[in-house]
DRENDO-1510 file (C-alpha; in Angstrom, 1 decimal, always signed):
<recs>
REC; n; res; u; v; w
REC; 1; MET; +0.3; +10.7; +30.0 .
REC; 2; HIS; +2.5; +12.9; +28.4 .
REC; 3; THR; +1.3; +14.6; +25.2 .
REC; 4; HIS; +2.0; +12.2; +21.9 .
REC; 5; SER; +1.1; +12.5; +18.0 .
REC; 6; PRO; -2.5; +12.3; +17.1 .
REC; 7; PHE; -1.4; +9.0; +14.8 .
REC; 8; LEU; +0.8; +7.1; +18.1 .
REC; 9; VAL; -1.9; +8.0; +20.2 .
REC; 10; SER; -4.5; +6.0; +17.4 .
REC; 11; PHE; -1.8; +3.4; +16.3 .
REC; 12; PHE; -2.1; +2.8; +20.4 .
REC; 13; PHE; -5.7; +2.0; +20.9 .
REC; 14; SER; -6.4; +0.5; +17.2 .
REC; 15; SER; -4.0; -1.7; +18.7 .
REC; 16; TYR; -4.7; -1.7; +22.2 .
REC; 17; ALA; -8.5; -2.6; +20.8 .
REC; 18; PHE; -7.5; -5.1; +18.0 .
REC; 19; VAL; -5.6; -6.9; +21.7 .
REC; 20; LYS; -9.4; -7.3; +22.9 .
REC; 21; THR; -10.9; -8.6; +20.1 .
REC; 22; VAL; -8.4; -11.1; +18.9 .
REC; 23; ASP; -8.5; -12.0; +23.2 .
REC; 24; THR; -12.2; -12.1; +22.9 .
REC; 25; ILE; -12.7; -14.7; +20.0 .
REC; 26; CYS; -10.3; -16.8; +21.2 .
REC; 27; LEU; -12.0; -17.2; +24.8 .
REC; 28; PHE; -15.3; -17.1; +22.3 .
REC; 29; VAL; -13.8; -20.8; +20.2 .
REC; 30; ARG; -12.1; -22.3; +23.2 .
REC; 31; GLY; -15.6; -21.8; +24.9 .
REC; 32; LEU; -17.4; -23.9; +21.7 .
REC; 33; TYR; -14.2; -25.8; +21.0 .
REC; 34; PRO; -12.6; -26.7; +24.2 .
REC; 35; LEU; -10.0; -28.9; +22.5 .
REC; 36; ILE; -8.6; -25.6; +19.9 .
REC; 37; PHE; -6.3; -24.1; +21.9 .
REC; 38; CYS; -5.5; -20.2; +21.1 .
</recs>
């Protein structure tokens, strides 16, 4: 992996974590309410 600035790396990982969290919440909500589509 190429060396990037710490800010860029932390931004990437926090963005990835945010997306995964939203995706998990989406799946949870869809599990509870099948009529709701994220």
